[in-house]
C-alpha positions as YAML, in Angstrom:
chain: A
units: angstrom
residues:
- id: 1
  name: GLU
  ca: [-79.69, 87.70, -99.96]
- id: 2
  name: ALA
  ca: [-78.30, 84.18, -100.30]
- id: 3
  name: TYR
  ca: [-79.35, 80.74, -101.49]
- id: 4
  name: ASP
  ca: [-80.45, 78.16, -98.93]
- id: 5
  name: GLU
  ca: [-77.79, 75.54, -99.58]
- id: 6
  name: GLU
  ca: [-79.61, 72.92, -97.49]
- id: 7
  name: ILE
  ca: [-82.59, 73.10, -99.85]
- id: 8
  name: LEU
  ca: [-80.31, 73.08, -102.90]
- id: 9
  name: ALA
  ca: [-78.68, 69.91, -101.56]
- id: 10
  name: HIS
  ca: [-82.08, 68.23, -101.37]
- id: 11
  name: VAL
  ca: [-82.60, 68.76, -105.10]
- id: 12
  name: GLY
  ca: [-78.98, 68.05, -106.01]
- id: 13
  name: LEU
  ca: [-78.14, 71.54, -107.27]
- id: 14
  name: ASP
  ca: [-74.62, 72.90, -106.86]
- id: 15
  name: PRO
  ca: [-74.70, 76.55, -105.64]
- id: 16
  name: ALA
  ca: [-71.65, 77.23, -107.82]
- id: 17
  name: LEU
  ca: [-73.84, 76.80, -110.89]
- id: 18
  name: LEU
  ca: [-76.18, 79.61, -109.87]
- id: 19
  name: PRO
  ca: [-75.68, 83.34, -110.47]
- id: 20
  name: ARG
  ca: [-74.58, 85.61, -107.65]
- id: 21
  name: VAL
  ca: [-77.38, 87.07, -105.55]
- id: 22
  name: VAL
  ca: [-77.32, 90.83, -106.06]
- id: 23
  name: ARG
  ca: [-78.31, 93.11, -103.18]
- id: 24
  name: PRO
  ca: [-81.07, 95.72, -103.54]
- id: 25
  name: GLY
  ca: [-79.65, 98.84, -105.14]
- id: 26
  name: GLU
  ca: [-76.49, 97.10, -106.34]
- id: 27
  name: VAL
  ca: [-75.47, 97.46, -109.98]
- id: 28
  name: ALA
  ca: [-75.08, 94.04, -111.58]
- id: 29
  name: GLY
  ca: [-73.65, 95.35, -114.86]
- id: 30
  name: THR
  ca: [-74.56, 97.40, -117.90]
- id: 31
  name: VAL
  ca: [-76.31, 96.78, -121.19]
- id: 32
  name: ARG
  ca: [-73.66, 95.75, -123.72]
- id: 33
  name: ASP
  ca: [-75.79, 95.50, -126.83]
- id: 34
  name: SER
  ca: [-79.43, 96.52, -126.79]
- id: 35
  name: HIS
  ca: [-80.46, 94.33, -129.75]
- id: 36
  name: ASP
  ca: [-84.21, 95.00, -130.00]
- id: 37
  name: LEU
  ca: [-84.60, 96.22, -126.42]
- id: 38
  name: PRO
  ca: [-85.46, 99.88, -125.78]
- id: 39
  name: PHE
  ca: [-82.22, 100.45, -123.81]
- id: 40
  name: SER
  ca: [-79.09, 102.24, -124.90]
- id: 41
  name: LYS
  ca: [-75.67, 100.71, -124.48]
- id: 42
  name: GLY
  ca: [-74.32, 101.37, -120.99]
- id: 43
  name: THR
  ca: [-77.74, 101.37, -119.28]
- id: 44
  name: LEU
  ca: [-77.38, 100.13, -115.69]
- id: 45
  name: VAL
  ca: [-78.77, 96.69, -114.85]
- id: 46
  name: ALA
  ca: [-79.88, 96.05, -111.27]
- id: 47
  name: PRO
  ca: [-82.37, 93.92, -109.30]
- id: 48
  name: GLY
  ca: [-86.08, 94.40, -109.85]
- id: 49
  name: THR
  ca: [-88.81, 93.09, -107.55]
- id: 50
  name: GLY
  ca: [-92.28, 91.56, -107.45]
- id: 51
  name: ASP
  ca: [-95.61, 93.35, -107.79]
- id: 52
  name: ASN
  ca: [-96.54, 93.65, -104.11]
- id: 53
  name: ALA
  ca: [-93.02, 94.61, -103.08]
- id: 54
  name: ALA
  ca: [-92.97, 97.22, -105.85]
- id: 55
  name: ALA
  ca: [-96.28, 98.67, -104.64]
- id: 56
  name: ALA
  ca: [-94.93, 98.79, -101.07]
- id: 57
  name: LEU
  ca: [-91.88, 100.64, -102.35]
- id: 58
  name: GLY
  ca: [-94.06, 102.91, -104.46]
- id: 59
  name: LEU
  ca: [-95.95, 103.89, -101.31]
- id: 60
  name: GLY
  ca: [-92.69, 104.57, -99.45]
- id: 61
  name: LEU
  ca: [-93.83, 102.30, -96.63]
- id: 62
  name: ARG
  ca: [-92.20, 102.52, -93.24]
- id: 63
  name: PRO
  ca: [-92.15, 99.43, -91.00]
- id: 64
  name: GLY
  ca: [-95.52, 98.63, -89.45]
- id: 65
  name: MET
  ca: [-97.64, 100.64, -91.92]
- id: 66
  name: PRO
  ca: [-100.45, 98.23, -92.94]
- id: 67
  name: VAL
  ca: [-101.65, 97.86, -96.53]
- id: 68
  name: MET
  ca: [-104.77, 96.13, -97.81]
- id: 69
  name: SER
  ca: [-104.93, 95.57, -101.56]
- id: 70
  name: LEU
  ca: [-108.39, 94.90, -102.97]
- id: 71
  name: GLY
  ca: [-108.12, 93.17, -106.33]
- id: 72
  name: THR
  ca: [-109.38, 89.92, -107.85]
- id: 73
  name: SER
  ca: [-107.54, 88.43, -104.90]
- id: 74
  name: GLY
  ca: [-106.95, 90.39, -101.71]
- id: 75
  name: THR
  ca: [-103.58, 90.87, -100.05]
- id: 76
  name: VAL
  ca: [-102.44, 92.42, -96.79]
- id: 77
  name: TYR
  ca: [-98.84, 93.25, -96.00]
- id: 78
  name: ALA
  ca: [-96.46, 95.54, -94.13]
- id: 79
  name: VAL
  ca: [-92.73, 96.19, -94.22]
- id: 80
  name: SER
  ca: [-90.90, 94.64, -91.27]
- id: 81
  name: ARG
  ca: [-87.32, 94.76, -89.99]
- id: 82
  name: ARG
  ca: [-87.79, 91.24, -88.61]
- id: 83
  name: ARG
  ca: [-87.69, 88.07, -90.65]
- id: 84
  name: PRO
  ca: [-91.25, 86.65, -90.51]
- id: 85
  name: ALA
  ca: [-91.82, 83.05, -89.49]
- id: 86
  name: ASP
  ca: [-95.31, 81.53, -89.59]
- id: 87
  name: PRO
  ca: [-95.41, 77.74, -89.11]
- id: 88
  name: SER
  ca: [-99.02, 77.68, -90.38]
- id: 89
  name: GLY
  ca: [-97.88, 78.94, -93.78]
- id: 90
  name: THR
  ca: [-100.50, 81.70, -93.85]
- id: 91
  name: VAL
  ca: [-97.96, 84.52, -93.91]
- id: 92
  name: ALA
  ca: [-95.40, 84.42, -96.71]
- id: 93
  name: GLY
  ca: [-91.93, 85.56, -95.65]
- id: 94
  name: PHE
  ca: [-91.08, 87.62, -98.71]
- id: 95
  name: ALA
  ca: [-88.15, 90.00, -98.91]
- id: 96
  name: ASP
  ca: [-89.08, 93.56, -99.77]
- id: 97
  name: ALA
  ca: [-87.38, 95.66, -102.46]
- id: 98
  name: ARG
  ca: [-84.86, 97.48, -100.26]
- id: 99
  name: GLY
  ca: [-83.35, 94.96, -97.83]
- id: 100
  name: ASP
  ca: [-86.12, 94.47, -95.26]
- id: 101
  name: TRP
  ca: [-89.00, 91.98, -95.20]
- id: 102
  name: LEU
  ca: [-92.55, 92.02, -96.53]
- id: 103
  name: PRO
  ca: [-94.71, 89.58, -94.57]
- id: 104
  name: LEU
  ca: [-97.80, 89.07, -96.73]
- id: 105
  name: ALA
  ca: [-101.00, 87.06, -96.67]
- id: 106
  name: CYS
  ca: [-103.37, 86.55, -99.59]
- id: 107
  name: THR
  ca: [-107.03, 85.63, -100.01]
- id: 108
  name: LEU
  ca: [-108.41, 84.22, -103.26]
- id: 109
  name: ASN
  ca: [-111.88, 85.74, -103.03]
- id: 110
  name: CYS
  ca: [-112.05, 89.50, -103.04]
- id: 111
  name: THR
  ca: [-113.54, 91.91, -105.61]
- id: 112
  name: LEU
  ca: [-114.28, 89.19, -108.17]
- id: 113
  name: ALA
  ca: [-116.29, 87.16, -105.67]
- id: 114
  name: VAL
  ca: [-118.27, 90.16, -104.41]
- id: 115
  name: ASP
  ca: [-118.96, 91.34, -107.97]
- id: 116
  name: ARG
  ca: [-120.20, 87.82, -108.81]
- id: 117
  name: VAL
  ca: [-122.67, 87.96, -105.92]
- id: 118
  name: ALA
  ca: [-123.85, 91.41, -107.11]
- id: 119
  name: THR
  ca: [-124.38, 89.99, -110.61]
- id: 120
  name: LEU
  ca: [-126.36, 87.00, -109.30]
- id: 121
  name: LEU
  ca: [-128.60, 89.40, -107.38]
- id: 122
  name: GLY
  ca: [-128.95, 91.81, -110.31]
- id: 123
  name: LEU
  ca: [-127.51, 94.68, -108.25]
- id: 124
  name: ASP
  ca: [-124.95, 97.40, -108.76]
- id: 125
  name: ARG
  ca: [-121.90, 96.61, -106.62]
- id: 126
  name: GLU
  ca: [-122.61, 99.68, -104.44]
- id: 127
  name: ALA
  ca: [-126.25, 98.73, -103.74]
- id: 128
  name: VAL
  ca: [-125.63, 97.45, -100.21]
- id: 129
  name: GLU
  ca: [-128.07, 97.69, -97.31]
- id: 130
  name: PRO
  ca: [-127.22, 97.57, -93.59]
- id: 131
  name: GLY
  ca: [-128.95, 95.79, -90.76]
- id: 132
  name: THR
  ca: [-128.66, 92.08, -91.36]
- id: 133
  name: ALA
  ca: [-127.88, 88.92, -89.44]
- id: 134
  name: VAL
  ca: [-127.17, 86.96, -92.61]
- id: 135
  name: THR
  ca: [-123.64, 85.63, -93.15]
- id: 136
  name: LEU
  ca: [-122.10, 84.97, -96.56]
- id: 137
  name: LEU
  ca: [-118.63, 83.46, -96.87]
- id: 138
  name: PRO
  ca: [-117.79, 84.14, -100.54]
- id: 139
  name: TYR
  ca: [-115.32, 81.28, -101.01]
- id: 140
  name: LEU
  ca: [-116.28, 80.87, -104.65]
- id: 141
  name: ASP
  ca: [-112.83, 79.60, -105.67]
- id: 142
  name: GLY
  ca: [-111.88, 77.78, -102.49]
- id: 143
  name: GLU
  ca: [-109.84, 79.92, -100.12]
- id: 144
  name: ARG
  ca: [-106.23, 80.45, -99.17]
- id: 145
  name: THR
  ca: [-106.76, 82.48, -95.97]
- id: 146
  name: PRO
  ca: [-108.33, 80.73, -94.13]
- id: 147
  name: ASN
  ca: [-106.74, 77.63, -95.65]
- id: 148
  name: LEU
  ca: [-109.79, 75.97, -97.21]
- id: 149
  name: PRO
  ca: [-108.76, 75.07, -100.78]
- id: 150
  name: ASN
  ca: [-111.83, 72.90, -101.45]
- id: 151
  name: ALA
  ca: [-114.42, 75.24, -99.94]
- id: 152
  name: SER
  ca: [-117.42, 76.63, -101.77]
- id: 153
  name: GLY
  ca: [-119.50, 79.65, -100.83]
- id: 154
  name: LEU
  ca: [-121.66, 79.47, -97.73]
- id: 155
  name: LEU
  ca: [-124.87, 81.37, -96.96]
- id: 156
  name: HIS
  ca: [-126.25, 81.26, -93.41]
- id: 157
  name: GLY
  ca: [-129.10, 83.00, -91.60]
- id: 158
  name: LEU
  ca: [-131.39, 83.74, -94.57]
- id: 159
  name: ARG
  ca: [-134.90, 84.91, -93.58]
- id: 160
  name: HIS
  ca: [-138.07, 86.13, -95.35]
- id: 161
  name: ASP
  ca: [-137.21, 89.73, -94.59]
- id: 162
  name: THR
  ca: [-133.60, 89.52, -95.84]
- id: 163
  name: THR
  ca: [-133.11, 91.91, -98.77]
- id: 164
  name: ALA
  ca: [-130.84, 91.55, -101.78]
- id: 165
  name: GLY
  ca: [-128.84, 94.57, -100.60]
- id: 166
  name: GLN
  ca: [-128.26, 92.91, -97.24]
- id: 167
  name: LEU
  ca: [-127.03, 89.76, -98.99]
- id: 168
  name: LEU
  ca: [-124.58, 91.87, -100.98]
- id: 169
  name: GLN
  ca: [-123.34, 93.60, -97.83]
- id: 170
  name: ALA
  ca: [-122.84, 90.16, -96.27]
- id: 171
  name: ALA
  ca: [-120.55, 89.24, -99.20]
- id: 172
  name: TYR
  ca: [-118.45, 92.34, -98.54]
- id: 173
  name: ASP
  ca: [-118.33, 91.48, -94.83]
- id: 174
  name: GLY
  ca: [-117.21, 87.91, -95.51]
- id: 175
  name: ALA
  ca: [-114.38, 89.02, -97.80]
- id: 176
  name: VAL
  ca: [-113.15, 91.76, -95.46]
- id: 177
  name: HIS
  ca: [-113.34, 89.40, -92.46]
- id: 178
  name: SER
  ca: [-110.84, 87.09, -94.18]
- id: 179
  name: LEU
  ca: [-108.50, 89.97, -95.00]
- id: 180
  name: LEU
  ca: [-108.55, 91.39, -91.48]
- id: 181
  name: GLY
  ca: [-107.85, 87.96, -90.02]
- id: 182
  name: ALA
  ca: [-104.83, 87.76, -92.31]
- id: 183
  name: LEU
  ca: [-103.72, 91.26, -91.32]
- id: 184
  name: ASP
  ca: [-103.64, 90.29, -87.64]
- id: 185
  name: LEU
  ca: [-101.11, 87.59, -88.57]
- id: 186
  name: VAL
  ca: [-98.99, 89.91, -90.73]
- id: 187
  name: LEU
  ca: [-98.48, 92.77, -88.27]
- id: 188
  name: ASP
  ca: [-95.91, 92.32, -85.51]
- id: 189
  name: GLU
  ca: [-96.10, 93.67, -81.97]
- id: 190
  name: ASP
  ca: [-94.38, 96.94, -82.95]
- id: 191
  name: ALA
  ca: [-97.15, 97.94, -85.34]
- id: 192
  name: ASP
  ca: [-99.32, 100.89, -84.32]
- id: 193
  name: PRO
  ca: [-102.94, 99.63, -84.05]
- id: 194
  name: SER
  ca: [-104.25, 103.17, -84.60]
- id: 195
  name: ALA
  ca: [-102.24, 103.79, -87.81]
- id: 196
  name: PRO
  ca: [-104.36, 104.33, -90.93]
- id: 197
  name: LEU
  ca: [-104.90, 101.26, -93.06]
- id: 198
  name: LEU
  ca: [-103.73, 102.06, -96.60]
- id: 199
  name: LEU
  ca: [-106.35, 100.81, -99.03]
- id: 200
  name: ILE
  ca: [-105.15, 100.19, -102.60]
- id: 201
  name: GLY
  ca: [-106.17, 98.17, -105.65]
- id: 202
  name: GLY
  ca: [-109.23, 98.22, -107.87]
- id: 203
  name: GLY
  ca: [-111.72, 97.99, -105.01]
- id: 204
  name: ALA
  ca: [-110.17, 100.77, -102.95]
- id: 205
  name: ARG
  ca: [-112.17, 103.46, -104.77]
- id: 206
  name: GLY
  ca: [-115.48, 101.76, -104.01]
- id: 207
  name: THR
  ca: [-117.53, 103.30, -101.22]
- id: 208
  name: ALA
  ca: [-118.94, 99.94, -100.10]
- id: 209
  name: TRP
  ca: [-115.42, 98.50, -99.76]
- id: 210
  name: GLN
  ca: [-114.17, 101.56, -97.89]
- id: 211
  name: GLN
  ca: [-117.05, 101.61, -95.43]
- id: 212
  name: THR
  ca: [-116.94, 97.86, -94.81]
- id: 213
  name: VAL
  ca: [-113.21, 97.98, -94.07]
- id: 214
  name: ARG
  ca: [-113.74, 100.93, -91.70]
- id: 215
  name: ARG
  ca: [-116.60, 99.25, -89.85]
- id: 216
  name: LEU
  ca: [-114.94, 95.86, -89.42]
- id: 217
  name: SER
  ca: [-111.40, 97.09, -88.71]
- id: 218
  name: GLY
  ca: [-112.12, 100.02, -86.41]
- id: 219
  name: ARG
  ca: [-109.15, 101.77, -88.04]
- id: 220
  name: PRO
  ca: [-108.89, 105.00, -89.99]
- id: 221
  name: VAL
  ca: [-108.62, 104.22, -93.70]
- id: 222
  name: GLN
  ca: [-106.43, 106.14, -96.14]
- id: 223
  name: VAL
  ca: [-106.95, 105.83, -99.89]
- id: 224
  name: PRO
  ca: [-103.84, 106.97, -101.83]
- id: 225
  name: GLU
  ca: [-104.68, 109.07, -104.88]
- id: 226
  name: ALA
  ca: [-101.64, 107.81, -106.81]
- id: 227
  name: LYS
  ca: [-102.38, 105.12, -109.35]
- id: 228
  name: GLU
  ca: [-100.12, 102.40, -110.79]
- id: 229
  name: LEU
  ca: [-98.20, 102.00, -107.54]
- id: 230
  name: VAL
  ca: [-96.26, 99.01, -108.90]
- id: 231
  name: ALA
  ca: [-94.89, 101.19, -111.72]
- id: 232
  name: LEU
  ca: [-94.14, 103.99, -109.26]
- id: 233
  name: GLY
  ca: [-92.19, 101.52, -107.14]
- id: 234
  name: ALA
  ca: [-90.13, 100.47, -110.15]
- id: 235
  name: ALA
  ca: [-89.50, 104.15, -110.95]
- id: 236
  name: ALA
  ca: [-88.42, 104.84, -107.34]
- id: 237
  name: GLN
  ca: [-86.13, 101.81, -107.50]
- id: 238
  name: ALA
  ca: [-84.49, 103.15, -110.67]
- id: 239
  name: ALA
  ca: [-84.21, 106.67, -109.26]
- id: 240
  name: GLY
  ca: [-82.58, 105.38, -106.09]
- id: 241
  name: LEU
  ca: [-80.07, 103.44, -108.15]
- id: 242
  name: LEU
  ca: [-79.10, 106.54, -110.14]
- id: 243
  name: THR
  ca: [-78.96, 108.96, -107.19]
- id: 244
  name: GLY
  ca: [-77.76, 106.66, -104.41]
- id: 245
  name: GLU
  ca: [-80.85, 107.48, -102.31]
- id: 246
  name: ASP
  ca: [-83.12, 105.14, -100.40]
- id: 247
  name: PRO
  ca: [-85.84, 104.41, -103.01]
- id: 248
  name: ALA
  ca: [-88.54, 104.43, -100.32]
- id: 249
  name: ALA
  ca: [-87.42, 107.94, -99.39]
- id: 250
  name: VAL
  ca: [-87.68, 108.90, -103.06]
- id: 251
  name: ALA
  ca: [-91.30, 107.66, -103.12]
- id: 252
  name: ARG
  ca: [-92.08, 109.53, -99.90]
- id: 253
  name: ARG
  ca: [-90.73, 112.70, -101.50]
- id: 254
  name: TRP
  ca: [-93.15, 112.09, -104.36]
- id: 255
  name: ASP
  ca: [-95.89, 111.86, -101.68]
- id: 256
  name: THR
  ca: [-97.37, 108.78, -103.32]
- id: 257
  name: ALA
  ca: [-99.35, 107.72, -100.24]
- id: 258
  name: ALA
  ca: [-101.21, 111.04, -100.07]
- id: 259
  name: GLY
  ca: [-104.97, 110.74, -100.19]
- id: 260
  name: PRO
  ca: [-108.13, 111.23, -98.16]
- id: 261
  name: VAL
  ca: [-108.20, 109.72, -94.67]
- id: 262
  name: LEU
  ca: [-111.52, 108.35, -93.48]
- id: 263
  name: ASP
  ca: [-111.80, 108.57, -89.70]
- id: 264
  name: ALA
  ca: [-112.03, 105.44, -87.60]
- id: 265
  name: VAL
  ca: [-115.49, 104.26, -86.53]
- id: 266
  name: GLU
  ca: [-116.41, 101.89, -83.74]
- id: 267
  name: ARG
  ca: [-115.45, 98.34, -84.65]
- id: 268
  name: ASP
  ca: [-118.43, 96.11, -85.44]
- id: 269
  name: GLU
  ca: [-117.61, 93.35, -82.98]
- id: 270
  name: GLU
  ca: [-121.05, 91.77, -83.32]
- id: 271
  name: SER
  ca: [-120.64, 91.09, -87.04]
- id: 272
  name: LEU
  ca: [-117.07, 89.88, -86.61]
- id: 273
  name: ALA
  ca: [-118.12, 87.42, -83.91]
- id: 274
  name: ARG
  ca: [-121.09, 86.19, -85.97]
- id: 275
  name: ILE
  ca: [-118.95, 85.53, -89.05]
- id: 276
  name: ALA
  ca: [-116.26, 83.82, -86.97]
- id: 277
  name: GLY
  ca: [-118.91, 81.64, -85.33]
- id: 278
  name: VAL
  ca: [-120.41, 80.53, -88.64]
- id: 279
  name: LEU
  ca: [-116.92, 79.83, -90.01]
- id: 280
  name: SER
  ca: [-116.04, 77.72, -86.97]
- id: 281
  name: ASP
  ca: [-119.30, 75.73, -87.03]
- id: 282
  name: ALA
  ca: [-119.08, 75.09, -90.76]
- id: 283
  name: ALA
  ca: [-115.35, 74.27, -90.87]
- id: 284
  name: PRO
  ca: [-115.80, 70.50, -91.41]
- id: 285
  name: LEU
  ca: [-118.15, 71.12, -94.35]
- id: 286
  name: LEU
  ca: [-115.94, 73.86, -95.81]
- id: 287
  name: GLU
  ca: [-112.88, 71.61, -95.70]
- id: 288
  name: ARG
  ca: [-114.74, 68.97, -97.70]
- id: 289
  name: GLY
  ca: [-116.12, 71.53, -100.12]
- id: 290
  name: THR
  ca: [-119.74, 70.56, -99.43]
- id: 291
  name: ALA
  ca: [-120.98, 73.75, -97.76]
- id: 292
  name: GLY
  ca: [-123.65, 75.68, -99.60]
- id: 293
  name: SER
  ca: [-126.17, 76.98, -97.12]
...
């Protein structure tokens, strides 16, 4: 809720030249003349927020509730009362939309990478098969978490009896492994390890994604039925401004997180250890971007 004046000094910028930082839920002013905008004169103007923070608000998150968003990229985050600090840079210390914090980590390769593997194999994205020792790290665009910007995809453990469906499942496993590793860094010690993992984004409706997350996390998984959570967060923010309520409480009243809960299953420690082992052994190649098989 303030500028870092030490950083501004490094770039030679006088804080007096910058606009005042407005707190969440504070009215900055009103619309004076709408011009071509679809707002009437006198409409309140107040802070907005970013897409992930809006989705968190749209879900009415309480501190420690974990979220995994499965889109072109994958993100994991949770609201926290503590300011996050990660010297590795993996976890971004974002503010949330209501005065707390939103520690967040992001992977580059999520649904787009898995769909690309399905296309290469000529399979529907749900055509996975279990029972494989093959490992596929789908770092088709480098990777942010783990921090391997020059990496390419890596396939390890291929055998004559490996099926196309098993290769596709390995792509899901590789993507989810990265996200769960990021989630461990996002959640603080107060988080409930048995709390359902809220699964959102385009991939959240896919059975293969749901089952892979369940198997590798060992957590119950909840899939909210509400769509357009970013827009719902913006609506809750506006409603809170008009009524004086906590916007997260507004979203909880709307029951936006409601959806089926898939029970926890035993965590697949064998697959997690295998993927971690391949990642560790191949790290020098991945860092140079020369890994392929």
